Each structure stands twice: as C-alpha cells, then as structure tokens.
C-alpha positions, 0 to 999 in steps of 0.5 A: 495322764490317764492312759500311758500312750498319752490318751493318743497323743503325738508328742506334739499333740500334747505339747500344743495342749500344753501350751493352752494350758498355760495360757488359760493359767495367765488369763484366769491369773489376769481374773477372767470368768469361766465362761471367758477362759472357755471362749476364748480357748474354745473349750468347756466351761467345764474344762475351764473350771477344770482348769481353775481348781487345779491352778488353785490346787498348786497356788494352796501346795506353794503356800503349805509349803512356806507354812512347813518350812515357818513351822520348822523354823527354830523361831516356831518350835522356840514359841512351841517351847515356851507355851509349855 
C-alpha cells in the first residue's frame, strides 16, 4: 500500500480486502469480464481492470522467470556458441 499505516485499515480489514482480491482473481481466470467482476464484488470497473492487469503482470513475470532460466541453461549457451 502507499501509506505506512496500511491506508487507514486495520489488519483484519486488510485481510478481508485481500480475500476479495483473491476471489476476484479466480473469477478473472475463469474468464469473467471486468463488468462481471465489478458487479460481483461491488467495485468500480476501473478497480476490476486494475486487478486484471495486476494478475496479468504476475503471469508475465512468471513466464519471464522461465525464459531467464532457459537462457542461462547450458543448452542455450551451447546453441549461442555454435552460431559464432
């Protein structure tokens, strides 16, 4: 969060909000639109879209990690050396 005090929320309220985000992530992964997510969790479509983009960002970071591991592997380096 942006604020050191957690945005004015208690630990219990932050935990509840995080549960909502996880539930929304499951719905998003199931193929629900921003409008459906917003309606289900009574948030704005902008919030639902932020959650979708954040989820997509985590997925792409996971894929980048796999790619990075492959590039650092011996087979990748051997293929690169054979090209020169």
